[in-house]
N, C-alpha and C positions, 0 to 999 in steps of 0.2 A: 110703464114702464119700456116696451119699445121703443116709442119716441125719444124718451131721455136717452134710454142708447143710441142710437142713430144722430143724435147730435153732439153726445159725447164724443159718436166717431169722428165727426166731422171738424170739430173742435180738436183733437186729437190728434190728425193725420197733418191738420194745417200748419204752418208755416209763422203763421203771425195770428191775427187777430183775421176773425172772419165776416164777411160784411151780413147781414139780417138774409138777405136771400140765397145766400148759400145756406141756410141753414133752412130756410122755406122749400127749397126745393126736397127734404129729407122724408119731408110728410106732406097726404094733401090734404091732412085734416085742420086748416088757419085756426078753430079755437082749441083746438087738441095740443096741437104742435104751442101755442102759446101759453097754454096751462103750463105744460110742462117744460118749456124755458124757462118762466118765471118762477115752475117749481125749483128746477135748478139753478137760478141766482139765488133765490129764498135761503135752497140749501150749500151758496158759499161753494156750489163744484164751478161757478161760469160767473166770468167779470164781465158786466156793462160795460160798454165805453162809448165815446163822444164820437158822432157822426153813428146810430146806429150798428157796429160793433161788437162784436164778442170776443172773449178768448177764454182759456182756463188760468186759473189763476198762478202768479207767478209761485207763491213759494207753497 
C-alpha cells in the first residue's frame, strides 16, 4: 500500500505524463514497485502511455 501511495503522489503532483524513471525513484525494490504499478494500471487508477510514460486517467 505504501508503494502505491508514493506512485500515485508522483502522478498527482505532475503537470503531465511521468516517465518510468521518475516512478522508479520513489521505491528502491523494483519487483515490489513493478507489482504496485501493475496493480494501479489494472485497477484503472493509472494509465500507461506510449514511450514508457504514465498518467492519471483523464476522466
